[in-house]
C-alpha positions as CSV (number, residue, x, y, z in Angstrom):
1,X,55.3,-6.8,93.4
2,X,56.1,-7.7,97.0
3,X,59.4,-6.3,98.3
4,X,62.1,-8.7,99.4
5,X,62.3,-9.0,103.2
6,X,66.1,-8.4,102.8
7,X,65.8,-5.2,100.8
8,X,67.0,-2.0,102.3
9,X,63.7,-0.3,101.6
10,X,61.8,-3.0,103.4
11,X,64.0,-2.9,106.4
12,X,63.8,0.9,106.6
13,X,60.0,0.7,106.4
14,X,59.9,-1.8,109.3
15,X,62.2,0.4,111.3
16,X,60.0,3.5,110.7
17,X,56.9,1.5,111.8
18,X,58.6,0.5,115.1
19,X,59.6,4.1,115.7
20,X,56.1,5.3,115.1
21,X,54.4,2.7,117.2
22,X,53.6,3.6,120.9
23,X,56.3,2.1,123.1
24,X,55.1,1.1,126.6
25,X,56.8,3.1,129.3
26,X,59.0,1.3,131.8
27,X,57.3,3.3,134.6
28,X,53.6,3.6,135.4
29,X,53.5,7.4,134.8
30,X,55.0,9.3,131.9
31,X,58.5,10.7,132.3
32,X,58.7,14.3,133.4
33,X,60.2,16.9,131.1
34,X,61.0,19.4,133.9
35,X,62.7,19.4,137.3
36,X,59.4,19.4,139.2
37,X,55.7,20.3,138.9
38,X,54.2,20.8,142.3
39,X,50.5,20.1,141.8
40,X,48.0,22.9,142.0
41,X,45.2,20.8,143.6
42,X,42.7,23.6,143.1
43,X,43.0,23.3,139.3
44,X,41.3,20.8,137.1
45,X,43.3,17.6,136.3
46,X,45.0,18.1,132.9
47,X,45.4,15.0,130.8
48,X,47.4,12.8,133.2
49,X,48.2,14.9,136.3
50,X,47.7,18.3,137.8
51,X,48.9,21.7,136.4
52,X,51.9,23.2,138.1
53,X,52.1,25.8,140.8
54,X,54.5,28.5,139.5
55,X,58.0,28.0,140.9
56,X,58.1,31.5,142.1
57,X,55.3,30.7,144.6
58,X,57.0,27.6,146.1
59,X,59.2,27.2,149.2
60,X,61.2,24.4,150.7
61,X,58.3,23.0,152.7
62,X,56.5,22.1,149.5
63,X,59.1,19.4,148.9
64,X,58.8,17.6,152.3
65,X,56.1,15.4,153.9
66,X,55.8,13.9,157.3
67,X,55.1,10.1,157.6
68,X,56.3,9.9,161.2
69,X,52.8,10.0,162.8
70,X,51.2,6.7,163.8
71,X,47.8,6.1,162.1
72,X,44.7,5.3,164.1
73,X,44.0,1.6,163.6
74,X,41.0,0.9,165.9
75,X,38.3,2.6,163.7
76,X,37.1,-0.7,162.1
77,X,37.3,-4.4,162.6
78,X,40.2,-4.5,160.1
79,X,42.4,-2.7,162.7
80,X,44.7,-0.9,160.3
81,X,45.2,2.5,158.7
82,X,46.9,3.9,155.6
83,X,48.6,7.3,155.5
84,X,49.1,8.2,151.9
85,X,51.8,10.3,150.4
86,X,50.4,10.4,146.9
87,X,49.9,13.5,144.8
88,X,46.6,14.4,146.6
89,X,48.4,14.5,149.9
90,X,51.9,15.5,148.8
91,X,51.6,17.7,145.6
92,X,55.4,17.7,145.0
93,X,55.2,14.1,143.6
94,X,53.1,15.4,140.7
95,X,54.5,14.1,137.3
96,X,57.4,12.3,139.1
97,X,55.9,8.8,138.9
98,X,56.4,8.0,142.6
99,X,54.5,8.0,145.9
100,X,54.5,6.2,149.3
101,X,52.1,5.0,152.0
102,X,52.6,4.4,155.7
103,X,50.5,1.4,156.8
104,X,49.9,0.9,160.5
105,X,48.5,-2.3,162.0
106,X,47.1,-3.1,165.4
107,X,47.3,-6.8,166.6
108,X,45.6,-8.9,164.0
109,X,45.2,-5.9,161.7
110,X,44.5,-6.6,158.0
111,X,45.1,-4.5,154.9
112,X,42.5,-6.5,152.9
113,X,42.9,-8.0,149.5
114,X,43.2,-5.2,146.9
115,X,45.0,-4.1,143.7
116,X,46.8,-1.1,142.5
117,X,45.8,-0.7,138.8
118,X,48.4,1.9,138.0
119,X,51.6,0.8,139.8
120,X,53.9,-1.9,141.2
121,X,54.5,-1.8,144.9
122,X,57.5,-2.3,147.1
123,X,57.2,-2.4,150.9
124,X,59.6,-2.3,153.8
125,X,58.5,-3.8,157.1
126,X,59.6,-1.5,159.9
127,X,57.9,-3.2,162.9
128,X,56.0,-6.3,163.6
129,X,55.5,-9.7,161.9
130,X,53.6,-9.1,158.7
131,X,52.2,-11.8,156.5
132,X,52.4,-10.6,152.9
133,X,50.6,-12.5,150.1
134,X,49.6,-12.0,146.4
135,X,48.0,-14.1,143.7
136,X,49.3,-14.2,140.1
137,X,47.2,-14.2,136.9
138,X,47.8,-17.9,136.8
139,X,46.0,-18.2,140.2
140,X,49.3,-19.0,142.1
141,X,49.5,-17.7,145.7
142,X,52.8,-16.5,147.1
143,X,53.2,-15.5,150.7
144,X,55.8,-15.0,153.5
145,X,55.9,-13.6,157.0
146,X,58.3,-10.7,157.1
147,X,59.9,-8.9,160.0
148,X,61.7,-5.5,160.5
149,X,64.1,-4.8,157.7
150,X,62.6,-7.2,155.1
151,X,61.2,-6.0,151.8
152,X,58.5,-7.3,149.5
153,X,57.4,-6.4,146.0
154,X,53.9,-6.7,144.4
155,X,53.7,-6.7,140.6
156,X,51.3,-4.2,139.0
157,X,47.6,-5.0,139.2
158,X,47.8,-8.3,141.2
159,X,45.5,-9.0,144.2
160,X,47.5,-8.8,147.4
161,X,47.2,-8.2,151.2
162,X,49.2,-7.6,154.4
163,X,48.2,-9.0,157.8
164,X,49.8,-8.4,161.2
165,X,50.4,-11.9,162.6
166,X,52.5,-10.7,165.6
167,X,51.3,-9.8,169.1
168,X,52.1,-6.1,168.9
169,X,51.6,-3.4,166.4
170,X,53.0,-3.4,162.9
171,X,54.4,-0.7,160.6
172,X,55.0,-1.0,156.8
173,X,56.2,1.7,154.4
174,X,55.2,1.1,150.8
175,X,56.4,2.8,147.6
176,X,54.8,3.0,144.1
177,X,56.0,3.9,140.6
178,X,53.0,6.2,140.2
179,X,52.0,9.5,141.7
180,X,48.5,8.1,142.0
181,X,48.6,4.3,142.1
182,X,44.9,3.9,142.8
183,X,43.4,1.1,145.0
184,X,40.6,-1.4,144.3
185,X,39.6,-3.2,147.5
186,X,38.1,-6.5,146.3
187,X,35.4,-6.9,149.0
188,X,34.2,-3.3,148.9
189,X,34.2,-3.2,145.1
190,X,32.1,-6.3,144.8
191,X,29.7,-5.9,147.8
192,X,29.7,-2.2,148.4
193,X,29.4,-0.5,145.0
194,X,26.9,2.2,144.3
195,X,24.6,1.3,142.6
196,X,24.9,-2.3,143.9
197,X,26.2,-5.0,141.7
198,X,23.3,-7.4,140.8
199,X,22.8,-10.3,143.2
200,X,22.4,-12.6,140.2
201,X,26.0,-11.9,139.2
202,X,27.4,-12.4,142.6
203,X,25.4,-15.5,143.5
204,X,26.5,-17.1,140.2
205,X,30.1,-16.0,140.5
206,X,30.5,-17.2,144.1
207,X,28.0,-20.2,143.8
208,X,26.0,-19.1,146.9
209,X,22.4,-18.0,147.3
210,X,20.8,-14.6,147.8
211,X,20.8,-14.8,151.5
212,X,24.6,-15.0,151.7
213,X,25.1,-12.2,149.2
214,X,22.6,-9.9,151.0
215,X,24.3,-10.7,154.3
216,X,27.7,-9.7,153.0
217,X,26.3,-6.6,151.3
218,X,24.8,-5.4,154.5
219,X,28.2,-5.3,156.1
220,X,29.5,-2.9,153.3
221,X,26.5,-0.6,153.2
222,X,25.2,-1.7,149.8
């Protein structure tokens, strides 16, 4: 016989099911169960992070990181550079669910369309005029030119970019709710993967011929 939806036993069963189901975390990384866990980068990754260096082997400098140095922007035609402060560069953020980047732009510099699969992003423009844009899963494009002191946010996993549209250099500091947000650069992923993505996939997806795809691939070393 089916239990009544109003019976105490039925309600208790539903409550137990809800408690036993995995509940999505509000942050990208799991919450830490200790004060800190400075990463031992020489150890193998364990489950979802690095093992800890024993606290007895740490000193104050382990908890500080320098993002004051300007990045070199003229190494490619994109004219920008990223200085990361993720767990690989700043082991103290291990298990804390946070990280930062410093992004430097030369005139016309572009941080090309990309996604962060494991984190939302918030950015603060420190210098320059920066065009920030992203596209939603409904294919709606949002953008605005920001100047010093203005902040932007990019929801998790959405394609976005920043471009310096001013005459001088630009500086942006970005933060993430993950120790390792990851980055997938759209152009490099599609045209520079190893082994290469099949031409027949790209020509059909972009509705162009082989010559166009091969020309683009040649620029990304694929």
